[in-house]
CHARMM internal coordinates of N, CA and C (Angstrom, degrees):
IC EDIT
DIST 1 N 1 CA 1.4438
DIST 1 CA 1 C 1.5295
ANGL 1 N 1 CA 1 C 111.38
DIST 1 C 2 N 1.3477
ANGL 1 CA 1 C 2 N 116.53
DIHE 1 N 1 CA 1 C 2 N -21.06
DIST 2 N 2 CA 1.4568
ANGL 1 C 2 N 2 CA 119.28
DIHE 1 CA 1 C 2 N 2 CA -177.47
DIST 2 CA 2 C 1.5236
ANGL 2 N 2 CA 2 C 112.97
DIHE 1 C 2 N 2 CA 2 C -76.60
DIST 2 C 3 N 1.3181
ANGL 2 CA 2 C 3 N 116.75
DIHE 2 N 2 CA 2 C 3 N -17.46
DIST 3 N 3 CA 1.4477
ANGL 2 C 3 N 3 CA 120.00
DIHE 2 CA 2 C 3 N 3 CA -176.34
DIST 3 CA 3 C 1.5146
ANGL 3 N 3 CA 3 C 113.12
DIHE 2 C 3 N 3 CA 3 C 94.72
DIST 3 C 4 N 1.3227
ANGL 3 CA 3 C 4 N 117.79
DIHE 3 N 3 CA 3 C 4 N -7.49
DIST 4 N 4 CA 1.4550
ANGL 3 C 4 N 4 CA 122.40
DIHE 3 CA 3 C 4 N 4 CA 177.40
DIST 4 CA 4 C 1.5212
ANGL 4 N 4 CA 4 C 109.79
DIHE 3 C 4 N 4 CA 4 C -93.76
DIST 4 C 5 N 1.3367
ANGL 4 CA 4 C 5 N 116.31
DIHE 4 N 4 CA 4 C 5 N 150.81
DIST 5 N 5 CA 1.4646
ANGL 4 C 5 N 5 CA 121.21
DIHE 4 CA 4 C 5 N 5 CA -179.46
DIST 5 CA 5 C 1.5178
ANGL 5 N 5 CA 5 C 113.30
DIHE 4 C 5 N 5 CA 5 C -80.10
DIST 5 C 6 N 1.3363
ANGL 5 CA 5 C 6 N 117.51
DIHE 5 N 5 CA 5 C 6 N -27.76
DIST 6 N 6 CA 1.4648
ANGL 5 C 6 N 6 CA 121.74
DIHE 5 CA 5 C 6 N 6 CA -174.99
DIST 6 CA 6 C 1.5219
ANGL 6 N 6 CA 6 C 109.94
DIHE 5 C 6 N 6 CA 6 C -137.97
DIST 6 C 7 N 1.3227
ANGL 6 CA 6 C 7 N 114.37
DIHE 6 N 6 CA 6 C 7 N 162.22
DIST 7 N 7 CA 1.4612
ANGL 6 C 7 N 7 CA 122.03
DIHE 6 CA 6 C 7 N 7 CA 172.26
DIST 7 CA 7 C 1.5261
ANGL 7 N 7 CA 7 C 105.93
DIHE 6 C 7 N 7 CA 7 C -114.84
DIST 7 C 8 N 1.3208
ANGL 7 CA 7 C 8 N 117.68
DIHE 7 N 7 CA 7 C 8 N 116.87
DIST 8 N 8 CA 1.4642
ANGL 7 C 8 N 8 CA 121.12
DIHE 7 CA 7 C 8 N 8 CA -178.03
DIST 8 CA 8 C 1.5219
ANGL 8 N 8 CA 8 C 111.51
DIHE 7 C 8 N 8 CA 8 C -70.60
DIST 8 C 9 N 1.3140
ANGL 8 CA 8 C 9 N 116.16
DIHE 8 N 8 CA 8 C 9 N -50.94
DIST 9 N 9 CA 1.4674
ANGL 8 C 9 N 9 CA 121.37
DIHE 8 CA 8 C 9 N 9 CA -179.79
DIST 9 CA 9 C 1.5208
ANGL 9 N 9 CA 9 C 108.12
DIHE 8 C 9 N 9 CA 9 C -137.73
DIST 9 C 10 N 1.3277
ANGL 9 CA 9 C 10 N 115.49
DIHE 9 N 9 CA 9 C 10 N 126.21
DIST 10 N 10 CA 1.4589
ANGL 9 C 10 N 10 CA 121.24
DIHE 9 CA 9 C 10 N 10 CA 175.85
DIST 10 CA 10 C 1.5125
ANGL 10 N 10 CA 10 C 107.94
DIHE 9 C 10 N 10 CA 10 C -118.73
DIST 10 C 11 N 1.3336
ANGL 10 CA 10 C 11 N 117.55
DIHE 10 N 10 CA 10 C 11 N 120.67
DIST 11 N 11 CA 1.4613
ANGL 10 C 11 N 11 CA 123.71
DIHE 10 CA 10 C 11 N 11 CA 179.04
DIST 11 CA 11 C 1.5218
ANGL 11 N 11 CA 11 C 107.52
DIHE 10 C 11 N 11 CA 11 C -110.68
DIST 11 C 12 N 1.3380
ANGL 11 CA 11 C 12 N 116.77
DIHE 11 N 11 CA 11 C 12 N 122.94
DIST 12 N 12 CA 1.4619
ANGL 11 C 12 N 12 CA 121.58
DIHE 11 CA 11 C 12 N 12 CA -178.99
DIST 12 CA 12 C 1.5198
ANGL 12 N 12 CA 12 C 111.37
DIHE 11 C 12 N 12 CA 12 C -122.94
DIST 12 C 13 N 1.3035
ANGL 12 CA 12 C 13 N 116.50
DIHE 12 N 12 CA 12 C 13 N 130.30
DIST 13 N 13 CA 1.4657
ANGL 12 C 13 N 13 CA 123.79
DIHE 12 CA 12 C 13 N 13 CA 169.39
DIST 13 CA 13 C 1.5260
ANGL 13 N 13 CA 13 C 104.78
DIHE 12 C 13 N 13 CA 13 C -142.38
DIST 13 C 14 N 1.3276
ANGL 13 CA 13 C 14 N 116.25
DIHE 13 N 13 CA 13 C 14 N 86.91
DIST 14 N 14 CA 1.4556
ANGL 13 C 14 N 14 CA 121.06
DIHE 13 CA 13 C 14 N 14 CA -169.99
DIST 14 CA 14 C 1.5299
ANGL 14 N 14 CA 14 C 112.84
DIHE 13 C 14 N 14 CA 14 C -116.16
DIST 14 C 15 N 1.3444
ANGL 14 CA 14 C 15 N 114.58
DIHE 14 N 14 CA 14 C 15 N 25.14
DIST 15 N 15 CA 1.4628
ANGL 14 C 15 N 15 CA 122.56
DIHE 14 CA 14 C 15 N 15 CA 168.16
DIST 15 CA 15 C 1.5253
ANGL 15 N 15 CA 15 C 115.69
DIHE 14 C 15 N 15 CA 15 C 48.38
DIST 15 C 16 N 1.3396
ANGL 15 CA 15 C 16 N 116.63
DIHE 15 N 15 CA 15 C 16 N 49.49
DIST 16 N 16 CA 1.4584
ANGL 15 C 16 N 16 CA 120.54
DIHE 15 CA 15 C 16 N 16 CA 176.16
DIST 16 CA 16 C 1.5152
ANGL 16 N 16 CA 16 C 114.37
DIHE 15 C 16 N 16 CA 16 C 97.82
DIST 16 C 17 N 1.3146
ANGL 16 CA 16 C 17 N 117.96
DIHE 16 N 16 CA 16 C 17 N -15.22
DIST 17 N 17 CA 1.4613
ANGL 16 C 17 N 17 CA 120.71
DIHE 16 CA 16 C 17 N 17 CA 179.52
DIST 17 CA 17 C 1.5240
ANGL 17 N 17 CA 17 C 111.92
DIHE 16 C 17 N 17 CA 17 C -73.11
DIST 17 C 18 N 1.3464
ANGL 17 CA 17 C 18 N 116.82
DIHE 17 N 17 CA 17 C 18 N -6.98
DIST 18 N 18 CA 1.4589
ANGL 17 C 18 N 18 CA 119.00
DIHE 17 CA 17 C 18 N 18 CA 176.46
DIST 18 CA 18 C 1.5294
ANGL 18 N 18 CA 18 C 111.32
DIHE 17 C 18 N 18 CA 18 C -61.14
DIST 18 C 19 N 1.3187
ANGL 18 CA 18 C 19 N 117.02
DIHE 18 N 18 CA 18 C 19 N -24.99
DIST 19 N 19 CA 1.4684
ANGL 18 C 19 N 19 CA 120.98
DIHE 18 CA 18 C 19 N 19 CA 176.22
DIST 19 CA 19 C 1.5310
ANGL 19 N 19 CA 19 C 110.27
DIHE 18 C 19 N 19 CA 19 C -58.13
DIST 19 C 20 N 1.3105
ANGL 19 CA 19 C 20 N 117.69
DIHE 19 N 19 CA 19 C 20 N -48.80
DIST 20 N 20 CA 1.4661
ANGL 19 C 20 N 20 CA 121.71
DIHE 19 CA 19 C 20 N 20 CA 178.92
DIST 20 CA 20 C 1.5225
ANGL 20 N 20 CA 20 C 112.76
DIHE 19 C 20 N 20 CA 20 C -72.06
DIST 20 C 21 N 1.3212
ANGL 20 CA 20 C 21 N 117.30
DIHE 20 N 20 CA 20 C 21 N -37.65
DIST 21 N 21 CA 1.4618
ANGL 20 C 21 N 21 CA 121.31
DIHE 20 CA 20 C 21 N 21 CA -177.64
DIST 21 CA 21 C 1.5232
ANGL 21 N 21 CA 21 C 112.09
DIHE 20 C 21 N 21 CA 21 C -64.78
DIST 21 C 22 N 1.3304
ANGL 21 CA 21 C 22 N 117.25
DIHE 21 N 21 CA 21 C 22 N -39.29
DIST 22 N 22 CA 1.4598
ANGL 21 C 22 N 22 CA 120.79
DIHE 21 CA 21 C 22 N 22 CA -173.95
DIST 22 CA 22 C 1.5258
ANGL 22 N 22 CA 22 C 113.83
DIHE 21 C 22 N 22 CA 22 C -102.82
DIST 22 C 23 N 1.3227
ANGL 22 CA 22 C 23 N 117.60
DIHE 22 N 22 CA 22 C 23 N 4.88
DIST 23 N 23 CA 1.4617
ANGL 22 C 23 N 23 CA 121.12
DIHE 22 CA 22 C 23 N 23 CA -179.34
DIST 23 CA 23 C 1.5244
ANGL 23 N 23 CA 23 C 112.36
DIHE 22 C 23 N 23 CA 23 C -71.04
DIST 23 C 24 N 1.3319
ANGL 23 CA 23 C 24 N 117.81
DIHE 23 N 23 CA 23 C 24 N -36.24
DIST 24 N 24 CA 1.4666
ANGL 23 C 24 N 24 CA 121.77
DIHE 23 CA 23 C 24 N 24 CA -179.32
DIST 24 CA 24 C 1.5193
ANGL 24 N 24 CA 24 C 109.61
DIHE 23 C 24 N 24 CA 24 C -156.89
DIST 24 C 25 N 1.3222
ANGL 24 CA 24 C 25 N 115.73
DIHE 24 N 24 CA 24 C 25 N 171.13
DIST 25 N 25 CA 1.4701
ANGL 24 C 25 N 25 CA 122.28
DIHE 24 CA 24 C 25 N 25 CA 178.25
DIST 25 CA 25 C 1.5302
ANGL 25 N 25 CA 25 C 112.05
DIHE 24 C 25 N 25 CA 25 C 52.04
DIST 25 C 26 N 1.3300
ANGL 25 CA 25 C 26 N 115.55
DIHE 25 N 25 CA 25 C 26 N 56.15
DIST 26 N 26 CA 1.4673
ANGL 25 C 26 N 26 CA 120.33
DIHE 25 CA 25 C 26 N 26 CA -176.79
DIST 26 CA 26 C 1.5231
ANGL 26 N 26 CA 26 C 112.76
DIHE 25 C 26 N 26 CA 26 C -104.89
DIST 26 C 27 N 1.3305
ANGL 26 CA 26 C 27 N 117.38
DIHE 26 N 26 CA 26 C 27 N 20.80
DIST 27 N 27 CA 1.4657
ANGL 26 C 27 N 27 CA 120.74
DIHE 26 CA 26 C 27 N 27 CA -179.94
DIST 27 CA 27 C 1.5245
ANGL 27 N 27 CA 27 C 111.43
DIHE 26 C 27 N 27 CA 27 C -58.33
DIST 27 C 28 N 1.3109
ANGL 27 CA 27 C 28 N 116.92
DIHE 27 N 27 CA 27 C 28 N -29.33
DIST 28 N 28 CA 1.4630
ANGL 27 C 28 N 28 CA 122.01
DIHE 27 CA 27 C 28 N 28 CA -178.48
DIST 28 CA 28 C 1.5295
ANGL 28 N 28 CA 28 C 112.09
DIHE 27 C 28 N 28 CA 28 C -61.00
DIST 28 C 29 N 1.3435
ANGL 28 CA 28 C 29 N 118.03
DIHE 28 N 28 CA 28 C 29 N -20.37
DIST 29 N 29 CA 1.4649
ANGL 28 C 29 N 29 CA 120.81
DIHE 28 CA 28 C 29 N 29 CA 179.35
DIST 29 CA 29 C 1.5248
ANGL 29 N 29 CA 29 C 112.01
DIHE 28 C 29 N 29 CA 29 C -61.22
DIST 29 C 30 N 1.3154
ANGL 29 CA 29 C 30 N 117.49
DIHE 29 N 29 CA 29 C 30 N -25.00
DIST 30 N 30 CA 1.4654
ANGL 29 C 30 N 30 CA 121.70
DIHE 29 CA 29 C 30 N 30 CA 178.11
DIST 30 CA 30 C 1.5259
ANGL 30 N 30 CA 30 C 111.51
DIHE 29 C 30 N 30 CA 30 C -63.71
DIST 30 C 31 N 1.3183
ANGL 30 CA 30 C 31 N 116.94
DIHE 30 N 30 CA 30 C 31 N -18.93
DIST 31 N 31 CA 1.4671
ANGL 30 C 31 N 31 CA 122.26
DIHE 30 CA 30 C 31 N 31 CA -178.57
DIST 31 CA 31 C 1.5227
ANGL 31 N 31 CA 31 C 113.21
DIHE 30 C 31 N 31 CA 31 C -93.31
DIST 31 C 32 N 1.3333
ANGL 31 CA 31 C 32 N 116.96
DIHE 31 N 31 CA 31 C 32 N -1.95
DIST 32 N 32 CA 1.4630
ANGL 31 C 32 N 32 CA 121.84
DIHE 31 CA 31 C 32 N 32 CA -175.12
DIST 32 CA 32 C 1.5265
ANGL 32 N 32 CA 32 C 109.74
DIHE 31 C 32 N 32 CA 32 C -101.02
DIST 32 C 33 N 1.3391
ANGL 32 CA 32 C 33 N 116.49
DIHE 32 N 32 CA 32 C 33 N 124.10
DIST 33 N 33 CA 1.4613
ANGL 32 C 33 N 33 CA 120.90
DIHE 32 CA 32 C 33 N 33 CA 178.53
DIST 33 CA 33 C 1.5195
ANGL 33 N 33 CA 33 C 111.98
DIHE 32 C 33 N 33 CA 33 C -81.95
DIST 33 C 34 N 1.3077
ANGL 33 CA 33 C 34 N 117.33
DIHE 33 N 33 CA 33 C 34 N -42.49
DIST 34 N 34 CA 1.4604
ANGL 33 C 34 N 34 CA 122.50
DIHE 33 CA 33 C 34 N 34 CA -177.21
DIST 34 CA 34 C 1.5189
ANGL 34 N 34 CA 34 C 108.79
DIHE 33 C 34 N 34 CA 34 C -141.77
DIST 34 C 35 N 1.3272
ANGL 34 CA 34 C 35 N 115.59
DIHE 34 N 34 CA 34 C 35 N 141.61
DIST 35 N 35 CA 1.4561
ANGL 34 C 35 N 35 CA 120.84
DIHE 34 CA 34 C 35 N 35 CA -174.61
DIST 35 CA 35 C 1.5265
ANGL 35 N 35 CA 35 C 109.34
DIHE 34 C 35 N 35 CA 35 C -137.30
DIST 35 C 36 N 1.3125
ANGL 35 CA 35 C 36 N 115.95
DIHE 35 N 35 CA 35 C 36 N 132.00
DIST 36 N 36 CA 1.4603
ANGL 35 C 36 N 36 CA 122.32
DIHE 35 CA 35 C 36 N 36 CA 175.34
DIST 36 CA 36 C 1.5191
ANGL 36 N 36 CA 36 C 106.51
DIHE 35 C 36 N 36 CA 36 C -123.77
DIST 36 C 37 N 1.3424
ANGL 36 CA 36 C 37 N 115.98
DIHE 36 N 36 CA 36 C 37 N 127.70
DIST 37 N 37 CA 1.4586
ANGL 36 C 37 N 37 CA 119.13
DIHE 36 CA 36 C 37 N 37 CA -174.60
DIST 37 CA 37 C 1.5189
ANGL 37 N 37 CA 37 C 110.80
DIHE 36 C 37 N 37 CA 37 C -142.53
DIST 37 C 38 N 1.3172
ANGL 37 CA 37 C 38 N 114.87
DIHE 37 N 37 CA 37 C 38 N 144.62
DIST 38 N 38 CA 1.4623
ANGL 37 C 38 N 38 CA 121.52
DIHE 37 CA 37 C 38 N 38 CA 169.85
DIST 38 CA 38 C 1.5281
ANGL 38 N 38 CA 38 C 106.24
DIHE 37 C 38 N 38 CA 38 C -102.04
DIST 38 C 39 N 1.3242
ANGL 38 CA 38 C 39 N 115.57
DIHE 38 N 38 CA 38 C 39 N 114.03
DIST 39 N 39 CA 1.4565
ANGL 38 C 39 N 39 CA 121.13
DIHE 38 CA 38 C 39 N 39 CA -178.25
DIST 39 CA 39 C 1.5217
ANGL 39 N 39 CA 39 C 110.06
DIHE 38 C 39 N 39 CA 39 C -90.97
DIST 39 C 40 N 1.3263
ANGL 39 CA 39 C 40 N 115.87
DIHE 39 N 39 CA 39 C 40 N 140.96
DIST 40 N 40 CA 1.4601
ANGL 39 C 40 N 40 CA 121.69
DIHE 39 CA 39 C 40 N 40 CA -175.33
DIST 40 CA 40 C 1.5216
ANGL 40 N 40 CA 40 C 110.31
DIHE 39 C 40 N 40 CA 40 C -118.37
DIST 40 C 41 N 1.3137
ANGL 40 CA 40 C 41 N 116.60
DIHE 40 N 40 CA 40 C 41 N 89.15
DIST 41 N 41 CA 1.4495
ANGL 40 C 41 N 41 CA 121.29
DIHE 40 CA 40 C 41 N 41 CA 175.16
DIST 41 CA 41 C 1.5223
ANGL 41 N 41 CA 41 C 113.97
DIHE 40 C 41 N 41 CA 41 C 100.79
DIST 41 C 42 N 1.3115
ANGL 41 CA 41 C 42 N 114.32
DIHE 41 N 41 CA 41 C 42 N 161.49
DIST 42 N 42 CA 1.4614
ANGL 41 C 42 N 42 CA 122.18
DIHE 41 CA 41 C 42 N 42 CA -176.83
DIST 42 CA 42 C 1.5218
ANGL 42 N 42 CA 42 C 112.65
DIHE 41 C 42 N 42 CA 42 C -62.55
DIST 42 C 43 N 1.3133
ANGL 42 CA 42 C 43 N 117.33
DIHE 42 N 42 CA 42 C 43 N -45.00
DIST 43 N 43 CA 1.4632
ANGL 42 C 43 N 43 CA 120.65
DIHE 42 CA 42 C 43 N 43 CA -177.61
DIST 43 CA 43 C 1.5330
ANGL 43 N 43 CA 43 C 110.81
DIHE 42 C 43 N 43 CA 43 C -63.43
DIST 43 C 44 N 1.3154
ANGL 43 CA 43 C 44 N 117.28
DIHE 43 N 43 CA 43 C 44 N -41.91
DIST 44 N 44 CA 1.4663
ANGL 43 C 44 N 44 CA 121.01
DIHE 43 CA 43 C 44 N 44 CA 177.95
DIST 44 CA 44 C 1.5256
ANGL 44 N 44 CA 44 C 110.27
DIHE 43 C 44 N 44 CA 44 C -63.46
DIST 44 C 45 N 1.3256
ANGL 44 CA 44 C 45 N 116.59
DIHE 44 N 44 CA 44 C 45 N -41.60
DIST 45 N 45 CA 1.4625
ANGL 44 C 45 N 45 CA 120.71
DIHE 44 CA 44 C 45 N 45 CA 178.70
DIST 45 CA 45 C 1.5164
ANGL 45 N 45 CA 45 C 111.30
DIHE 44 C 45 N 45 CA 45 C -61.88
DIST 45 C 46 N 1.3152
ANGL 45 CA 45 C 46 N 117.10
DIHE 45 N 45 CA 45 C 46 N -45.60
DIST 46 N 46 CA 1.4630
ANGL 45 C 46 N 46 CA 121.14
DIHE 45 CA 45 C 46 N 46 CA -179.33
DIST 46 CA 46 C 1.5256
ANGL 46 N 46 CA 46 C 111.70
DIHE 45 C 46 N 46 CA 46 C -60.85
DIST 46 C 47 N 1.3240
ANGL 46 CA 46 C 47 N 116.70
DIHE 46 N 46 CA 46 C 47 N -46.03
DIST 47 N 47 CA 1.4683
ANGL 46 C 47 N 47 CA 121.07
DIHE 46 CA 46 C 47 N 47 CA 179.77
DIST 47 CA 47 C 1.5253
ANGL 47 N 47 CA 47 C 110.28
DIHE 46 C 47 N 47 CA 47 C -64.35
DIST 47 C 48 N 1.3139
ANGL 47 CA 47 C 48 N 117.21
DIHE 47 N 47 CA 47 C 48 N -41.81
DIST 48 N 48 CA 1.4606
ANGL 47 C 48 N 48 CA 121.48
DIHE 47 CA 47 C 48 N 48 CA -179.99
DIST 48 CA 48 C 1.5184
ANGL 48 N 48 CA 48 C 111.28
DIHE 47 C 48 N 48 CA 48 C -62.46
DIST 48 C 49 N 1.3325
ANGL 48 CA 48 C 49 N 117.17
DIHE 48 N 48 CA 48 C 49 N -51.57
DIST 49 N 49 CA 1.4570
ANGL 48 C 49 N 49 CA 119.92
DIHE 48 CA 48 C 49 N 49 CA -176.82
DIST 49 CA 49 C 1.5281
ANGL 49 N 49 CA 49 C 112.08
DIHE 48 C 49 N 49 CA 49 C -65.73
DIST 49 C 50 N 1.3055
ANGL 49 CA 49 C 50 N 117.83
DIHE 49 N 49 CA 49 C 50 N -31.34
DIST 50 N 50 CA 1.4593
ANGL 49 C 50 N 50 CA 121.02
DIHE 49 CA 49 C 50 N 50 CA 174.51
DIST 50 CA 50 C 1.5270
ANGL 50 N 50 CA 50 C 109.78
DIHE 49 C 50 N 50 CA 50 C -66.14
DIST 50 C 51 N 1.3234
ANGL 50 CA 50 C 51 N 117.50
DIHE 50 N 50 CA 50 C 51 N -42.62
DIST 51 N 51 CA 1.4692
ANGL 50 C 51 N 51 CA 121.91
DIHE 50 CA 50 C 51 N 51 CA -178.28
DIST 51 CA 51 C 1.5245
ANGL 51 N 51 CA 51 C 112.41
DIHE 50 C 51 N 51 CA 51 C -64.80
DIST 51 C 52 N 1.3276
ANGL 51 CA 51 C 52 N 117.85
DIHE 51 N 51 CA 51 C 52 N -36.28
DIST 52 N 52 CA 1.4672
ANGL 51 C 52 N 52 CA 120.07
DIHE 51 CA 51 C 52 N 52 CA -176.44
DIST 52 CA 52 C 1.5286
ANGL 52 N 52 CA 52 C 112.56
DIHE 51 C 52 N 52 CA 52 C -94.08
DIST 52 C 53 N 1.3052
ANGL 52 CA 52 C 53 N 118.57
DIHE 52 N 52 CA 52 C 53 N 1.09
DIST 53 N 53 CA 1.4702
ANGL 52 C 53 N 53 CA 121.62
DIHE 52 CA 52 C 53 N 53 CA -172.22
DIST 53 CA 53 C 1.5255
ANGL 53 N 53 CA 53 C 113.60
DIHE 52 C 53 N 53 CA 53 C -56.58
DIST 53 C 54 N 1.2981
ANGL 53 CA 53 C 54 N 119.95
DIHE 53 N 53 CA 53 C 54 N -32.80
DIST 54 N 54 CA 1.4548
ANGL 53 C 54 N 54 CA 121.67
DIHE 53 CA 53 C 54 N 54 CA -179.10
DIST 54 CA 54 C 1.5169
ANGL 54 N 54 CA 54 C 114.59
DIHE 53 C 54 N 54 CA 54 C -99.40
DIST 54 C 55 N 1.3182
ANGL 54 CA 54 C 55 N 117.61
DIHE 54 N 54 CA 54 C 55 N 10.20
DIST 55 N 55 CA 1.4658
ANGL 54 C 55 N 55 CA 120.83
DIHE 54 CA 54 C 55 N 55 CA -173.65
DIST 55 CA 55 C 1.5288
ANGL 55 N 55 CA 55 C 114.26
DIHE 54 C 55 N 55 CA 55 C -88.63
DIST 55 C 56 N 1.3265
ANGL 55 CA 55 C 56 N 117.79
DIHE 55 N 55 CA 55 C 56 N -11.43
DIST 56 N 56 CA 1.4583
ANGL 55 C 56 N 56 CA 120.73
DIHE 55 CA 55 C 56 N 56 CA 178.75
DIST 56 CA 56 C 1.5135
ANGL 56 N 56 CA 56 C 115.50
DIHE 55 C 56 N 56 CA 56 C 77.34
DIST 56 C 57 N 1.3161
ANGL 56 CA 56 C 57 N 117.73
DIHE 56 N 56 CA 56 C 57 N 19.86
DIST 57 N 57 CA 1.4635
ANGL 56 C 57 N 57 CA 120.77
DIHE 56 CA 56 C 57 N 57 CA 178.53
DIST 57 CA 57 C 1.5321
ANGL 57 N 57 CA 57 C 110.86
DIHE 56 C 57 N 57 CA 57 C -73.17
DIST 57 C 58 N 1.3333
ANGL 57 CA 57 C 58 N 115.37
DIHE 57 N 57 CA 57 C 58 N 144.82
DIST 58 N 58 CA 1.4593
ANGL 57 C 58 N 58 CA 121.92
DIHE 57 CA 57 C 58 N 58 CA 165.98
DIST 58 CA 58 C 1.5216
ANGL 58 N 58 CA 58 C 105.12
DIHE 57 C 58 N 58 CA 58 C -91.66
DIST 58 C 59 N 1.3279
ANGL 58 CA 58 C 59 N 117.42
DIHE 58 N 58 CA 58 C 59 N 125.64
DIST 59 N 59 CA 1.4638
ANGL 58 C 59 N 59 CA 121.45
DIHE 58 CA 58 C 59 N 59 CA -171.00
DIST 59 CA 59 C 1.5210
ANGL 59 N 59 CA 59 C 110.55
DIHE 58 C 59 N 59 CA 59 C -110.85
DIST 59 C 60 N 1.3174
ANGL 59 CA 59 C 60 N 115.30
DIHE 59 N 59 CA 59 C 60 N 134.05
DIST 60 N 60 CA 1.4534
ANGL 59 C 60 N 60 CA 121.85
DIHE 59 CA 59 C 60 N 60 CA 173.83
DIST 60 CA 60 C 1.5273
ANGL 60 N 60 CA 60 C 108.19
DIHE 59 C 60 N 60 CA 60 C -142.43
DIST 60 C 61 N 1.3059
ANGL 60 CA 60 C 61 N 116.39
DIHE 60 N 60 CA 60 C 61 N 172.40
DIST 61 N 61 CA 1.4576
ANGL 60 C 61 N 61 CA 120.25
DIHE 60 CA 60 C 61 N 61 CA 177.12
DIST 61 CA 61 C 1.5155
ANGL 61 N 61 CA 61 C 109.66
DIHE 60 C 61 N 61 CA 61 C -126.47
DIST 61 C 62 N 1.3113
ANGL 61 CA 61 C 62 N 114.33
DIHE 61 N 61 CA 61 C 62 N 151.15
DIST 62 N 62 CA 1.4534
ANGL 61 C 62 N 62 CA 122.30
DIHE 61 CA 61 C 62 N 62 CA 174.72
DIST 62 CA 62 C 1.5144
ANGL 62 N 62 CA 62 C 106.69
DIHE 61 C 62 N 62 CA 62 C -141.45
DIST 62 C 63 N 1.3226
ANGL 62 CA 62 C 63 N 115.83
DIHE 62 N 62 CA 62 C 63 N 101.72
DIST 63 N 63 CA 1.4563
ANGL 62 C 63 N 63 CA 120.08
DIHE 62 CA 62 C 63 N 63 CA -174.06
DIST 63 CA 63 C 1.5149
ANGL 63 N 63 CA 63 C 109.80
DIHE 62 C 63 N 63 CA 63 C 63.26
DIST 63 C 64 N 1.3035
ANGL 63 CA 63 C 64 N 117.16
DIHE 63 N 63 CA 63 C 64 N -125.21
DIST 64 N 64 CA 1.4663
ANGL 63 C 64 N 64 CA 120.70
DIHE 63 CA 63 C 64 N 64 CA -179.61
DIST 64 CA 64 C 1.5289
ANGL 64 N 64 CA 64 C 112.91
DIHE 63 C 64 N 64 CA 64 C -91.67
DIST 64 C 65 N 1.3208
ANGL 64 CA 64 C 65 N 116.80
DIHE 64 N 64 CA 64 C 65 N 5.59
DIST 65 N 65 CA 1.4596
ANGL 64 C 65 N 65 CA 121.17
DIHE 64 CA 64 C 65 N 65 CA -179.24
DIST 65 CA 65 C 1.5274
ANGL 65 N 65 CA 65 C 111.93
DIHE 64 C 65 N 65 CA 65 C -97.63
DIST 65 C 66 N 1.3079
ANGL 65 CA 65 C 66 N 116.13
DIHE 65 N 65 CA 65 C 66 N 141.10
DIST 66 N 66 CA 1.4599
ANGL 65 C 66 N 66 CA 123.28
DIHE 65 CA 65 C 66 N 66 CA 170.35
DIST 66 CA 66 C 1.5153
ANGL 66 N 66 CA 66 C 106.37
DIHE 65 C 66 N 66 CA 66 C -103.30
DIST 66 C 67 N 1.3215
ANGL 66 CA 66 C 67 N 116.34
DIHE 66 N 66 CA 66 C 67 N 125.14
DIST 67 N 67 CA 1.4611
ANGL 66 C 67 N 67 CA 122.46
DIHE 66 CA 66 C 67 N 67 CA -175.63
DIST 67 CA 67 C 1.5215
ANGL 67 N 67 CA 67 C 107.95
DIHE 66 C 67 N 67 CA 67 C -112.12
DIST 67 C 68 N 1.3353
ANGL 67 CA 67 C 68 N 116.04
DIHE 67 N 67 CA 67 C 68 N 124.70
DIST 68 N 68 CA 1.4658
ANGL 67 C 68 N 68 CA 122.58
DIHE 67 CA 67 C 68 N 68 CA -177.46
DIST 68 CA 68 C 1.5298
ANGL 68 N 68 CA 68 C 107.35
DIHE 67 C 68 N 68 CA 68 C -120.59
DIST 68 C 69 N 1.3301
ANGL 68 CA 68 C 69 N 115.41
DIHE 68 N 68 CA 68 C 69 N 114.20
DIST 69 N 69 CA 1.4598
ANGL 68 C 69 N 69 CA 121.26
DIHE 68 CA 68 C 69 N 69 CA -177.36
DIST 69 CA 69 C 1.5133
ANGL 69 N 69 CA 69 C 110.36
DIHE 68 C 69 N 69 CA 69 C -115.91
DIST 69 C 70 N 1.3147
ANGL 69 CA 69 C 70 N 116.66
DIHE 69 N 69 CA 69 C 70 N 145.26
DIST 70 N 70 CA 1.4636
ANGL 69 C 70 N 70 CA 120.24
DIHE 69 CA 69 C 70 N 70 CA 176.32
DIST 70 CA 70 C 1.5136
ANGL 70 N 70 CA 70 C 109.38
DIHE 69 C 70 N 70 CA 70 C -80.78
DIST 70 C 71 N 1.3381
ANGL 70 CA 70 C 71 N 113.33
DIHE 70 N 70 CA 70 C 71 N 152.28
DIST 71 N 71 CA 1.4546
ANGL 70 C 71 N 71 CA 126.09
DIHE 70 CA 70 C 71 N 71 CA 177.82
DIST 71 CA 71 C 1.4464
ANGL 71 N 71 CA 71 C 117.31
DIHE 70 C 71 N 71 CA 71 C 5.87
END
COOR INIT
IC SEED 1 N 1 CA 1 C
IC BUILD
């Protein structure tokens, strides 16, 4: 919707709403180069990691942040 083809860096801290965001319709993740997210709870983490499993991100953590970088 922004008019850009890709998202270079996406930072999310949506206080538990990541459960709904990553539960379905996650095709847009293919457009994200790098993602930083604060996950809130086990269920949100499980849904998130399932959604990004085929995206090829290298995953690390820094404090309470999960950092997902491309290749």
